[in-house]
C-alpha positions in Angstrom: 0.0 0.0 0.0 1.4 3.4 -1.0 1.7 5.9 1.9 -0.6 8.8 1.7 1.2 12.1 1.3 0.1 14.9 3.5 -1.3 17.9 1.8 0.8 21.0 2.2 -0.6 23.4 4.7 -1.2 27.1 3.7 1.9 28.2 5.5 4.0 25.7 3.5 3.4 27.2 0.1 6.6 27.8 -1.9 9.6 25.6 -1.5 9.1 23.8 1.9 12.2 23.9 4.1 12.0 20.2 4.7 12.4 19.6 1.0 15.2 22.1 0.5 18.8 20.8 0.1 21.3 22.8 2.1 25.1 22.6 1.8 26.5 23.9 5.1 30.2 24.8 4.6 33.2 26.3 6.4 36.7 27.4 5.3 39.9 27.8 7.1 42.4 30.3 5.6 45.8 31.8 6.2 44.2 35.1 7.2 45.0 36.7 3.9 42.3 38.8 2.1 40.1 37.0 -0.5 42.1 36.0 -3.5 43.2 33.1 -5.8 45.1 31.5 -2.9 45.0 31.5 0.9 42.4 28.7 1.7 43.8 25.9 3.8 40.8 23.7 4.4 37.2 23.2 3.1 34.5 21.3 5.0 30.9 20.9 3.9 27.8 18.9 4.9 24.9 18.3 2.6 21.5 17.9 4.4 17.8 17.8 3.6 14.9 17.3 5.9 17.3 16.8 8.8 19.1 13.9 7.1 22.8 14.1 6.1 23.2 13.3 2.4 27.0 13.6 2.2 30.1 15.3 3.4 33.1 17.0 1.7 36.4 17.6 3.5 39.9 18.4 2.3 43.0 20.2 3.2 44.2 22.8 0.6 47.7 23.9 -0.2 47.3 27.7 0.2 50.3 28.6 -1.9 51.7 30.8 0.9 53.1 30.6 4.4 50.6 30.0 7.2 51.3 32.6 10.0 52.1 31.2 13.5 48.9 32.8 15.0 46.8 30.9 12.4 48.6 27.7 13.1 47.9 28.2 16.8 44.2 28.9 16.2 43.4 26.1 13.7 46.1 23.5 14.3 46.8 23.4 10.6 50.5 23.4 10.0 52.6 24.0 6.9 53.6 20.3 6.9 49.9 19.2 6.9 49.2 21.2 3.7 52.5 20.5 1.9 51.1 17.5 -0.1 47.5 18.8 -0.2 46.0 19.7 -3.6 46.0 23.4 -4.5 42.6 25.2 -4.6 42.4 25.0 -8.4 42.3 21.2 -8.2 39.7 21.2 -5.4 37.3 23.7 -6.9 35.8 21.3 -9.6 34.9 18.7 -7.0 33.5 21.2 -4.5 31.4 23.0 -7.1 30.0 19.6 -8.2 29.2 18.8 -4.5 27.2 22.0 -3.9 25.4 21.8 -7.2 22.3 23.9 -7.0 21.8 23.6 -3.3 21.2 26.5 -0.9 24.5 27.4 0.8 24.8 28.0 4.5 27.7 29.3 6.5 28.3 31.1 9.8 29.2 34.6 8.7 28.6 33.6 5.1 30.2 36.8 3.7 33.7 35.6 4.7 33.3 32.1 3.3 31.6 33.1 0.0 34.0 36.0 -0.7 37.0 33.7 -0.4 35.4 31.0 -2.7 34.3 33.6 -5.2 37.7 35.1 -5.4 39.3 31.6 -5.7 37.0 30.8 -8.6 37.6 34.1 -10.4 41.4 33.6 -9.9 41.4 30.2 -11.6 38.8 30.6 -14.3 35.8 29.1 -12.6 32.3 30.6 -12.2 31.1 30.9 -8.7 27.4 30.0 -8.9 24.7 32.4 -8.1 23.0 30.4 -5.3 20.8 31.3 -2.4 23.0 31.8 0.7 21.8 31.7 4.3 24.0 33.3 7.0 23.4 31.7 10.4 24.9 34.7 12.2 22.3 37.0 10.5 19.5 34.6 11.1 20.5 34.1 14.8 20.5 37.8 15.4 16.9 38.0 14.2 15.4 35.1 16.3 17.7 34.7 19.3 17.7 37.4 21.9 21.1 38.6 23.0 20.4 38.0 26.7 19.8 34.3 25.8 23.1 33.7 24.0 25.4 36.5 24.9 27.4 36.3 21.7 26.5 35.1 18.3 29.7 33.2 17.6 29.5 29.6 16.5 30.6 28.2 19.9 27.9 30.1 21.8 25.1 29.1 19.4 26.3 25.5 19.2 26.1 25.3 23.0 22.6 26.9 23.0 21.2 24.4 20.5 23.1 21.4 21.9 25.1 20.7 18.8 26.5 17.2 18.7 29.9 18.5 17.3 31.9 21.1 19.2 33.5 23.8 17.0 37.2 23.4 16.8 38.3 25.9 14.0 38.6 22.9 11.7 36.4 23.1 8.6 34.4 19.9 8.8 33.8 20.1 12.6 32.6 23.7 12.3 30.4 22.8 9.3 28.8 19.9 11.4 28.2 22.2 14.3 26.7 24.8 12.0 24.2 22.1 10.7 22.8 21.7 14.2 22.7 25.5 14.7 20.8 25.8 11.4 18.2 23.2 12.4 17.7 25.0 15.8 17.2 28.3 14.0 14.8 26.8 11.5 12.7 25.4 14.3 12.4 28.9 15.9 11.4 30.7 12.7 8.9 27.9 12.0 7.1 28.9 15.2 6.9 32.4 13.6 5.1 31.1 10.5 8.2 30.7 8.2 8.0 27.3 6.6 9.3 27.8 3.0 12.6 28.9 1.6 11.1 32.0 0.1 9.7 33.0 3.5 13.1 32.3 5.2 14.9 34.5 2.8 12.3 37.2 3.2 12.2 37.2 6.9 12.8 40.6 8.5 12.3 41.8 12.1 10.8 45.0 10.8 7.7 43.1 9.8 5.5 43.7 12.8 3.3 41.1 14.6 0.2 43.0 13.3 1.4 42.7 9.7 2.2 39.0 10.1 -1.3 38.5 11.4 -2.7 39.8 8.1 -1.5 36.7 6.2 -5.1 35.6 6.1 -5.7 38.3 3.5 -3.9 36.0 1.0 -5.7 32.9 2.0 -8.3 32.9 -0.8 -6.0 34.0 -3.6 -5.3 31.4 -6.3 -1.8 30.2 -7.4 -2.2 31.7 -10.8 -0.9 34.7 -12.7 -2.8 37.9 -12.3 -3.2 41.3 -10.7 -3.7 42.0 -7.0 -5.2 45.1 -5.4 -4.7 46.1 -1.8 -7.7 47.9 -0.5 -8.0 50.2 2.5 -10.7 50.8 5.2 -12.8 52.9 2.9 -12.5 50.3 0.1 -10.1 52.6 -1.7 -7.3 50.9 -3.8 -4.0 51.4 -2.0 -1.7 49.5 -4.3 -1.8 47.5 -7.5 0.8 44.8 -8.5 1.3 41.8 -10.7 2.4 38.3 -10.0 3.0 34.9 -11.6 1.6 33.3 -8.5 -0.9 35.6 -6.8 -1.0 33.7 -3.5 2.7 33.4 -3.1 3.5 37.0 -4.1 0.9 38.6 -1.8 2.1 36.5 1.2 5.5 38.0 0.9 4.0 41.4 2.0 3.3 39.9 5.4 6.4 37.7 5.9 8.7 39.1 3.2 11.8 41.3 3.1 10.1 44.6 2.4 12.5 47.5 2.9 10.2 50.2 1.5 8.7 52.0 4.4 5.8 53.3 2.3 4.8 49.7 1.4 5.0 48.6 5.0 2.7 51.5 5.8 0.4 50.4 3.0 0.2 46.9 4.4 -0.6 48.2 7.8 -3.6 50.1 6.3 -4.9 47.3 4.0 -8.0 45.4 5.0 -8.6 43.4 1.9 -6.8 42.0 -1.2 -8.8 41.7 -4.4 -7.4 40.0 -7.5 -7.9 39.5 -11.2 -6.7 36.2 -12.7 -5.0 36.6 -16.0 -4.2 34.2 -18.8 -0.5 35.1 -18.8 2.0 37.7 -17.7 1.3 40.1 -20.6 -2.3 40.4 -19.7 -1.4 40.9 -16.1 1.0 43.7 -17.0 -1.5 45.5 -19.2 -4.3 45.1 -16.6 -2.0 46.6 -13.9 -1.4 49.7 -16.1 -5.1 50.1 -16.6 -6.0 49.7 -13.0 -3.3 52.1 -11.9 -4.6 54.6 -14.4 -8.2 54.1 -13.3 -7.7 54.2 -9.5 -4.5 56.2 -9.1 -3.4 54.2 -6.0 -1.6 56.3 -3.4 1.2 53.8 -3.0 2.0 53.2 -6.7 4.7 55.5 -7.9 3.3 55.5 -11.4 0.1 57.1 -10.1 1.8 60.4 -9.7 2.2 61.2 -13.4 -0.5 59.5 -15.4 -0.9 61.8 -18.4 -0.1 60.8 -21.9 3.3 62.3 -21.9 4.6 65.3 -23.9 4.6 65.7 -27.6 6.2 67.8 -30.3 4.2 69.3 -33.1 4.1 72.1 -35.6 2.1 75.2 -34.9 -0.7 76.3 -37.2 0.5 79.6 -38.6 2.2 81.1 -41.7 5.7 80.4 -40.4 5.2 77.2 -38.2 7.5 76.4 -35.4 7.8 73.4 -33.1 5.8 73.5 -29.9 5.7 71.1 -26.9 2.1 70.1 -26.3 0.2 67.6 -24.1 -2.5 66.3 -26.5 -1.4 63.7 -29.1 -3.0 65.3 -32.1 -2.2 64.0 -35.6 1.2 64.8 -36.9 3.0 65.1 -33.5 6.2 63.3 -32.3 6.3 61.5 -29.0 5.6 60.7 -26.4 8.3 62.1 -24.1 8.4 61.3 -20.4 9.1 64.8 -19.4 8.8 68.3 -20.8 12.6 69.0 -20.7 13.4 66.0 -23.0 10.7 67.2 -25.4 12.0 70.7 -25.5 15.6 69.6 -26.1 14.5 67.3 -28.9 12.4 70.1 -30.4 15.4 72.4 -30.4 17.6 69.8 -32.0 15.0 69.2 -34.8 14.6 72.9 -35.4 18.3 73.4 -35.7 18.6 70.5 -38.1 15.7 71.6 -40.3 16.1 75.4 -40.2 12.8 76.1 -38.4 12.6 79.2 -36.3 12.7 78.8 -32.5 11.2 82.2 -31.5 7.6 82.2 -30.1 6.3 85.4 -31.8 3.6 85.3 -34.4 4.8 86.5 -37.7 2.5 88.1 -40.3 3.7 87.3 -43.9 2.3 90.6 -45.1 3.9 93.0 -42.6 6.8 91.5 -40.8 8.2 94.0 -38.3 10.5 92.0 -36.1 14.2 92.3 -35.4 16.6 89.5 -36.4 17.9 87.5 -33.4 21.4 86.1 -32.8 20.5 82.8 -34.6 19.8 84.8 -37.8 23.2 86.5 -37.5 24.8 83.0 -37.2 23.0 81.8 -40.3 20.8 79.3 -38.3 17.6 81.1 -39.1 16.2 82.8 -42.2 14.7 85.7 -40.2 11.2 85.6 -41.5 10.3 88.0 -38.7 12.2 90.7 -40.5 10.9 89.8 -44.0 14.1 88.1 -45.1 12.3 84.8 -45.8 9.0 84.3 -47.5 6.4 81.7 -46.7 7.4 79.8 -49.9 11.1 79.8 -49.0 10.3 78.7 -45.4 8.0 75.9 -46.7 10.7 73.2 -47.4 11.9 73.3 -43.7 8.3 72.7 -42.6 7.9 69.8 -45.1 11.1 68.2 -44.0 10.0 68.2 -40.4 6.6 66.8 -41.2 8.2 64.2 -43.4 10.6 63.2 -40.7 7.9 62.8 -38.1 5.9 60.7 -40.5 9.0 58.6 -41.3 9.1 59.7 -45.0 12.0 62.2 -45.0 15.4 61.8 -43.4 17.0 65.0 -44.6 17.1 66.8 -41.2 19.1 63.9 -39.8 21.7 64.1 -42.6 22.0 67.8 -42.0 22.5 67.3 -38.2 25.0 64.5 -38.7 27.0 66.7 -41.2 27.1 69.5 -38.6 28.5 67.1 -36.0 31.2 66.0 -38.5 32.2 69.6 -39.3 32.5 70.4 -35.7 34.7 67.4 -35.1 36.9 68.2 -38.1 37.3 71.7 -36.8 38.5 70.2 -33.5 35.5 71.6 -31.6 35.2 68.3 -29.8 33.0 69.4 -26.9 30.4 71.0 -29.2 30.6 68.0 -31.5 29.9 65.6 -28.5 27.0 67.7 -27.3 25.4 67.8 -30.8 26.1 64.1 -31.3 24.3 63.2 -28.1 21.3 65.5 -29.0 21.1 63.9 -32.4 21.2 60.4 -30.8 18.3 61.3 -28.5 16.3 62.6 -31.6 16.9 59.4 -33.5 15.9 57.3 -30.5 12.7 59.4 -30.1 11.9 59.0 -33.7 12.5 55.2 -33.7 10.4 54.7 -30.6 7.6 56.9 -32.0 7.6 55.1 -35.3 7.5 51.6 -33.7 4.6 52.5 -31.4 2.7 54.3 -34.2 3.2 51.3 -36.6 1.6 48.9 -34.1 -1.2 51.3 -33.1 -2.2 51.7 -36.7 -3.1 48.0 -37.1 -6.8 47.3 -36.6 -6.2 43.8 -35.4 -3.0 41.8 -34.8 -2.9 38.3 -33.4 0.3 36.9 -32.0 1.4 33.8 -30.1 4.4 33.3 -27.8 5.7 30.1 -26.3 4.6 29.5 -22.7 7.6 27.4 -21.8 5.6 24.3 -21.4 4.9 23.3 -25.0 1.9 25.6 -25.3 1.2 29.1 -26.6 0.3 32.4 -25.0 -2.1 34.2 -27.3 -2.8 37.9 -27.6 -5.3 39.8 -29.7 -4.1 43.4 -30.2 -6.4 46.1 -31.7 -5.1 49.6 -32.4 -2.3 49.3 -29.9 -4.4 47.9 -27.1 -4.7 44.4 -25.7 -8.2 43.3 -26.7 -8.1 39.7 -25.6 -5.7 37.2 -24.1 -5.6 33.4 -23.6 -3.5 30.3 -23.6 -3.5 27.1 -25.7 -1.9 24.5 -23.5 0.3 21.8 -24.9 -1.7 19.4 -27.0 -4.6 21.8 -27.6 -5.0 23.0 -31.2 -4.3 26.7 -31.0 -6.4 28.0 -33.9 -9.8 27.3 -32.3 -8.6 29.1 -29.2 -7.6 32.0 -31.4 -11.0 32.2 -33.0 -12.7 32.1 -29.6 -10.5 34.9 -28.4 -11.2 37.0 -31.5 -14.9 36.5 -31.1 -14.9 37.7 -27.4 -12.3 40.4 -27.8 -12.9 44.0 -26.7 -14.1 46.3 -29.5 -11.6 49.2 -29.9 -12.5 52.3 -31.8 -9.5 54.3 -32.9 -9.1 58.0 -31.9 -7.2 60.7 -33.9 -3.5 61.0 -33.2 -0.3 58.9 -33.8 -1.3 56.2 -31.4 -5.0 56.3 -32.2 -5.9 56.8 -28.5 -3.8 53.9 -27.1 -1.9 54.6 -23.9 1.9 54.9 -24.7 2.8 52.6 -21.8 0.5 49.9 -23.0 1.8 50.1 -26.5 5.4 49.8 -25.1 4.5 46.7 -23.1 3.0 45.1 -26.2 6.0 45.9 -28.3 8.4 44.4 -25.7 6.3 41.2 -25.6 6.1 41.0 -29.4 9.9 41.3 -29.6 10.5 38.3 -27.3 12.3 35.3 -28.8 9.8 32.8 -30.3 6.8 35.1 -30.6 5.0 34.6 -33.9 2.4 36.6 -35.8 -0.7 34.6 -36.5 -2.4 37.2 -38.7 -2.9 41.0 -39.1 -5.5 43.1 -40.9 -2.6 45.1 -42.5 1.1 44.7 -42.9 3.1 45.6 -39.8 6.0 47.8 -41.0 8.0 50.7 -39.8 9.2 53.7 -41.9 12.6 53.1 -43.4 13.7 56.8 -43.5 14.7 56.7 -39.8 15.2 53.0 -39.3 18.3 53.1 -41.4 19.9 55.4 -38.8 20.0 52.6 -36.2 23.5 51.6 -37.5 24.8 55.1 -37.0 23.3 55.2 -33.5 25.1 51.9 -32.7 28.4 53.3 -33.8 27.8 56.5 -31.8 27.0 54.5 -28.7 30.1 52.4 -29.1 32.3 55.5 -29.7 30.7 57.1 -26.7 31.6 54.1 -24.5 35.2 54.1 -25.7 35.4 57.8 -25.1 34.4 57.3 -21.4 36.9 54.4 -21.1 39.7 56.5 -22.5 
């Protein structure tokens, strides 16, 4: 008869500690700082569920003299390590022994820094494993008046370790195993039963906050969006998770250093949720919920407008203006007004548009030419030196560049940078180069977003990592429907069902047809992931070529900029 396996309790969600493999290790060294040499002994014990799975112990030739005080402390002499293997011969076996286990050490920073330096010094990669420090954990759960000091000897005595620490690696590792088990028993009484909870345990989480774990009790282990709600049913905070229940629990037992979030948890009285098909839908729903509720504890709630845009004014001699509304023919969005203004100035200088704000009458201009006119950077239409017809090509080139049809202003700006560099005006050249780079990036971003937002319906599928497909129906830059075709399920019937139930999206005027820029950006990043395929679109998805060809120049500039900083 097969034994009945006990169902995991709510507190044991995550990776249960009893199922976690720990490698408890200790080093002895010559006292030298971390480097490719200096280790004299390694001892390690592999345990899981209280059972010892294996041990690793070896002396190491440190490649240097062991000081007398270290010999007195550890008992390891120069003669003992004379025939011992050097660290470069020990590392492969030790790395194989630890595998993907959770590492444990008393004062882990000392031991891991020496092992990391040894690996780097001999061409090995020190693995990025979870590390538990028994000193740090002891300070959190053992009162000082109970133990006096947090050294290994004191803690081994407190927890009745079977092995007495002797400043020899294997003995100290064995003693640390018993200390670890004693500490885990104590944190278990505080509701910490999984590896995730152990790593997230902090004393700053109050008893009252820990008592709110019941708020996550009814959440499913599924991807989605969670909403913390306050005493007046107001939304305090919105977040996303691959596993709603596990993620929300970390707010009550987790390592949350943000004081505002701890304050939010203290106010919360309920956690609502929305289950999503996959991470893309969760991320989009999070953006929409933040926009709708403006939660006080979400940073993105502070500035929820559609960004800043650059557009031509409607007058006889148009100029570039920074505006808030994304009307047709504008460039953007920009995150802040300063970036928009800088880009507008760069574009005006590259095209020959005026930068003054006065309104100019083509019949009776009565202005005084500015400094830019004297420098040849403005045709001075304010003084009647330039007619509407002569000014027109500059306006057309800017309109064409924003639309992705004309790259002449970019060529003009690049030629100016080259002339400055040839004239050895390097600081000015570098400044104009960086401004041109920012303009190219802004144009590329705007064209990518506009090209997606112009498509009435685009259906895409991305691998879910388990042999199935994550599906998305995108209409005019907005996620209209989302679903999953699991492994073995024909995807096309699922696609048709998603299309039939998808949200109706009516486009608005403007470059993004009313779609929020952040949502378009999220969709573009998802579509660019490896393995994502287009199922079908109502029109070809293409970006303008007039600016896209400048990506190579931008890459060269970025590389040159990096080398300049190195030099």
